N, C-alpha and C positions, 0 to 999 in steps of 0.2 A: 466151641466143642461141647458135645452133649455131656451133661453131668459135671461140667467144670465151671467154676467161677471165673469170669473173664479177668479178674484182678488177683487171683490166688497166688500168682508168682510175680507180682509187680509191686515194688515197695515205693510207690509214689501215687499221686493223684492221677486219674485218667487224663486230666488236662495237659500234663507234661508230655503226653505222646504227640501233641500238636505244637508244642513249644520246644525249642525256639522255632522261628519262622522257617518256612520251606527254603527261603533264599539262604539263610544261615547254614542250614543243613547241606544244601547243594554246594555252597562255596567251600565248605570243609571237605566235601567229597571230591570236588574238582582238584583241590590242592593235593589230596592224597593220590588221585589218579595221575597227576603230573609226576609225583614221586615214584610211583610203582612203574610207570612207563620209562623212567630214567634208571631203573634198578633191575636189569635183566639177570643179574647175578649177585651173590652176597658181596662181592668186591665192589660192585657199583653201588649197592645199598649203603655200605659203610662209607664210601666216598661221599655220597649225597648227604648222609647224616653228619659226617665230619665237616663238610663245607657249611652246613647250617649252624653247627656249633661254633665254628670259627667266626662266622658272621655275627653271632650273638655274644661274642666276647669270651668264649671258652679258650683256655690255654692247653696246648698239647703237651703231654708228659711222655717220657721214655722209661720203659721198664728197667733199663740197665743202670739208671742213675738214682741218686737220692732225691726224694720228692719233698720239697719245702712247701708244705700245704699251709695256706693262710685262711683265716676267717673271711667270710663274705666274698669268696673267690670261686671261680668256676674252671673245671679242668676236664680233660678226657685223655684216654689212652687206648691205643689199638693193638691188636694181636693178629698177625698173619694177614693184615689188611682186610679181614673178613669178620672180625669181632671188634666191637667198640664198647667201652665203658666210660660213661660221662658222669660227673658228679659236681654238685654245687654245695659248698661248705657254708653252713649257717653262720651268721654274724656272731652268735652266742655259743657256737659249738666249742666244746672242750673234749679232749681225748676220753673215750669211754662212753660218750653220748651215742644214742642210737643212729641207725641208718634207715632211711625210707627208700626202699628199692622197688623199681618196676623192672621185671625181666621179660625178655622176649627172644626170638631168634631171627636171624637174617637169612637163613637158608630155607629152601623149599624142595619138595621132591622134583627130580628132573633127571634127564639123561646127560651124562658127562662123557666127553671124548676120552678114549683110552690113550695110554702113553704111546702105543703104537697103533694107529687107527687106520692105516691104509689097507683097504680090503677091496677085492673085486669078485663079483659073483654074477653069473648069467649075463655078462657083457656090461655090467654097471659098476662104476666106481662108487664105493660105499664107505661110510665112516663108522668104524667100530666104536660103540658107546657102551657105557656101564650104567646100570640103574643106580640112582642115589635116592635113598629114602623110600617111604611106602607109597609110591605113586600109583594112581589109577591108570595103568599103562595103556589100556585100549583107547584112552582119550587122546593119545599122542599120534594115532594113525590118521592119515589124510589131513594133516595140518601143515601150513606153510611155515617151515622152521628156519631158524638161523642159529648163530653161535654168539656167545658173549662170555666175558670173563677177564682173566688177566694173562699177560705174556711177560715173561722175564727175558730181558734183552741185554746184550753186551753193548755198552756204550763207552767206548774207549777202554779205560781200565776199571770201569765200574759196572755194576749190575743194576739195571733199573726195572721197576715194576710199572707196567703200562696197562691201562684198561682198554678193552676192545669190545665193540658192539657192532656187528655187521647188520645194518638196518634194512636188508632186503632178503627175501626168501631164497635160501640156497640149498635147503635140504628138505626131504619129505620121506615119511615112512608109509608106503602104500598098502592099502588093504588088498587082499586077494579077491578076485571076482566071485560073486555069490554062487555062480553055476559050477565053480570049481570046489566050493565048500558049502554044500547045501544046508548044513546045520549051523551056519554061522550065526543066524539070528537066535538060535536056541543055545548055542554053546560057542562062546568066543574066548579062547584061552591061548593067546599067543605065546610062543616060546621066547623068553626074554633075551636069549643069546642069539638065536637065528632070525627071528622075525623083527626084533627091535633094532634094525640096522638101516639107518637112513641112506637114501640115494643122493649122491652128490652130482654125478654126471654119467653120461654113457662113456664107455671106454673108447669107442670110435671117435666121438667128438673131442674128447680130451686129447687123443693122439693127433687128430687133425690140427688142433690148436697148439701142437708142439709140446704137450705135457709128456712127461716120462710115462711109458706104458707100465701100469702096475702088474705084478705077478698074480695070476689067479690063485685062489686058495688051494685048488687041487694040484697046483704045480709048485707050491711053496716048498722051500728046503726044509728038511727035517730039523736041522739045527738053526737056531737063530743067528743070522749073519750080522751081528752088531758091528763087526769089524768092517763090513762093507758100507756102513752108514757113517759118513764123515761128519754129519751134523745132526742135531735133533730134528731138523726139518725133514730129513730123509725118512723119518718114521711115519710121515703123513703124506697124503696125496698132494702133489705139487699145486693143484688147483686150490686146495684149502690154504696152503702156505702162501700162495700168491695173493689171495684176497686179504689175508692177515697183514702181509707186508704192505699192501696198498693202503690199508686202513691206518697203519702205524707209520708209514713212510720209512721203512727200514729194509735191509737186505735179509734174505733167508739165513745167511751165515750168522746174523746177530741173534737169532732166536735160540735161547738156552733151554726153555721149557715153557709150558703154558698149562693153565687150568681153564677149560672151556665148558660151559653149560649150553645145552640146546635150549632154545626159547622160541615161543610162538611169536610170529611177527605181527599178529593182530593185537592192537593196543587195548588197554583197559578203557572202558567207556561207562557212562551212566546209561542205563537201559530201563526197560519196562514202559508201558504206555503212560504211566504217571511219573516217570523219572524217579522211581523209588529204589532201583537196584543198581549195584555195581557189578558188571561182568568183567572179570579180570583174572590174569594169572597171578600166582604167588600171594593171594590174600592171606593165606596161612604161611608166614606170619608177618608179612610186611605191614599189614594194617596196624598191628600192635606196636611194631618197631617204630613206625612213623609217629603214631599217636604218643608213644612214650617220649620220643625226642621232642616233639612240639610242646608237650605238656611241661616237660622239664624247663625248656626255654621260656615258655610263657609264665611259669611259676616264679621265675627269677626277675620278671620285668615290672613288678609293682612294689618293689622295696620290701616284700615279705621276707626275702632272704636275710635282710639285715637283722631281723629279730628272731630268726630261726635258730633252734638249738640242735637240730639234727643235721645230717648230711643227706641231701637228696640225690639219688643215684638211679641211672638206667644201666642195665647189663644186657647187651644185645649180642647173643652168642651166634657163632657160625654153625653150631650143631645143637639141636634141642636136647640132646642127652649129655652135653658137656658142661662142666662147672667152671672151666677155665681158671683154675686155681683161685676161686673166689675168696676162700678163706685168707689166702696170702694177700690179695689186694686190699681187702677190708682192713687187715692188720697193718699193711704198709701205709695206708692213708693215715691211720691213727698214730702209728709209730713215727712217721716223718712229719707230724703236724708241727707247724710253727718253728721249724728248725731244731726241734728238740727230739732226742732219741728216747722213746718211751719203751716200756716193757710190754711186748706184744702179747705174751701169754696171759698176763693179768687183764689187759684191755679186752681181749676176746671174751673172757669170762663175764665181763661187765656189759659190753655192747651187744653181744649176740642175742641174749634173751629179750632185750628191749627193742630190738630192730624188727621190722616187718618186711618180708619179701613177698612181692606182689607178682605172681606168675601169670603172664598173658599168653594164652594160646587159644585160637578160635575153636568154636564148638559146632559140629555139624548137626543140622536140624533134620536131615532127611529121614523119612519113615519114623518120625517122633512118636507116632501112636504105637508103633510096634517095638521101638527100641528104648524109649524113655518112659519111665514110670508115670502113670496117668496124672498124678498131682504135680508133676515137675516137667512139663513140656514147654520148652522155650519157643519164642516166636520172633519174627522180624519186628523192628521198631520199638520193642518193649524193653530195651535196655541190655546192658552187659550181663552175661550169665555167670553166676557163681556156681562152681562145679563141686559136687560132693561125692565121695565114695568111701564107704566104711572100711574097705580093704586096702586103703592107702594108695590107690591109683592116682588120687588127687590129694593135696595136702591141706585142704580147707578144714578148719575146726570151728566149733561154735564161737570161740573167742575171736578168731580172725574174721569170720563172717559178720559178727556183731560190729566189730570195728569198721568194716567197710560199709555196712548198712548205715551206721551213724554218720559217716563221712558223706555218703550219698544223700542222706536225708537233709543235711545242711545245705546242699546245693541243688536239691530237688532233681537228682539224677535217678532215672529208673533202673531197677535191677531185676534180674530173674534168677531162678534156681533150677538146677537140673540134677536128676539122679537117673542113672541108667538102670533098666529093669534087671532083676536078679537073674533072669534067664538070657541076658544079652551080654556080649563082651564089652569091656570098657577100655578105652584108650588110656594113655598116661601122659604126663608132662615132666618137666624138670622139677616140679614142685616138691614131690616126696624126696628126691635126691638132694635138693638144696636144704630142705628141712632137716634131713638126717645128718648131712655133712656140716651144716653151719650151726645147727641147734637154735635157729631163730624161727619166730612165728611166720607162717607162710599161708597164703591163700591162692587158690587156683581160680582164675576167671578167664573169660574169652568172649569175643563177639560172635553172635549167631551167624552161620553161613550154610550154604548148600554146595554140593559138589566138591567137598573138601578133598584135597590131594589130586584133583583133576587138573589137566592143563589149563582149563578155564573154570574158575571158581565163581561163586555168586554170594553177595551179601547185600544188606540194605544200606542205603545212603545214610540212614540215621546213625549207624554204628560208629562212623568216624567222629562226628561231633560228640556223641555220647561218651566214647572212649576218651577223647580229649578233655571233656569236662570232668569226668571221674578221675582220671590220672592227675590232672592239675590239682583237683581238690584233695586227693590223697597226699600229694607233696606238701600242700599248704596246711592241711588240717590234722594229719596223723599225730603230731606231738600233742595237740590239745585233746584229741579223742583218746589216745593211749593213756594220758595222764588221768583220765576219768575212771579208768579201771581200778576198782577198789579191792583187789585181791592179788 
């Protein structure tokens, strides 16, 4: 770029941009793609991570019971089956020692099926949906869509949680023909209530196949007739219920409720003529959730945990603005350590200032010349991005940035910096929230990407391996680098 040094925002030698080898980079990218294709909803993502942790020797804990935490041991706990917190206790950990935490989120902007979704309009059976998050909603038009999520079912005298993912296109949100809206290419602003309503079937075909004929919106009763709905299944189109029952091998009467996300049926792939890109849904923020999990597992596999003084932790939330009682969990781990009841208030005063919370949320590159300050314009392949904002939209400070740079330098991991222009809006993360609530050092980082919050996002293949390398180094080296701070 004109007027810029090509290395002004990279804290490594240029040679690291071609190392590791392309095959190592692509192998890491392929493993991530397998993960994201198996994670069409936060519930699936947490289940995938949970299985990886169990396979790697982590023990599941329950929130409602006393935790007997031991040194040199690995644990995880879930909440709502959509949030997961995993941690590895150092062999030399004692109550009051710090935590090394990587935080990310398992959710992504999407459309979610409404509690009463059966709708009919213009002869089409449609599914009522609600927007979730700050999605780029026009990208959801003319895509081959399906549903995925969880279903609560009655199984004898118990209530079970079942994952469901219909792997064929069953829904579509059609665009209007351009001759009926001549200014579409100049102005495309769909009404989120009336236009973002996916088509499931034609009313005629549904009736021919023996499905119950839905009542058109124009003929619906003024009062909600819940008393006429004998089961939860009656609130949705029979065709939708039928396919869920087929997937789960249950009867409609067994369905108690469900939480379903719409998802694109096109899988994540490696793309670009040089195989340097990942085209995928839900990159924000499954890339960081995956990398955090894998880095934690790998950091425990070389006996470094035995000499560790900290607790290494990943906190993967189901909502990027949620703290999920993080203060409580940190205190509970120390309080329940080694079968001894400790004083939580005292411990929090000691451990919080020493700990570091590492917030991972991807960063959008688009229009960087116009939106990012000229000396801080990130790029693909040049490393994970440290995010700065003086108005506390991000939580990075000079101290936390220095700590991360020192860790990155030790493993030759490239880093970049970004600052949004003064005349541009800036997003935010959970970083400032966590920093304020926990009183611990926090840094905001993320992988560079394009098309953030679109139904199909884009990043570089390098980001997966770079994130894994940096996160693993953070877990292993933070105590050493933190101890070198002389103030």
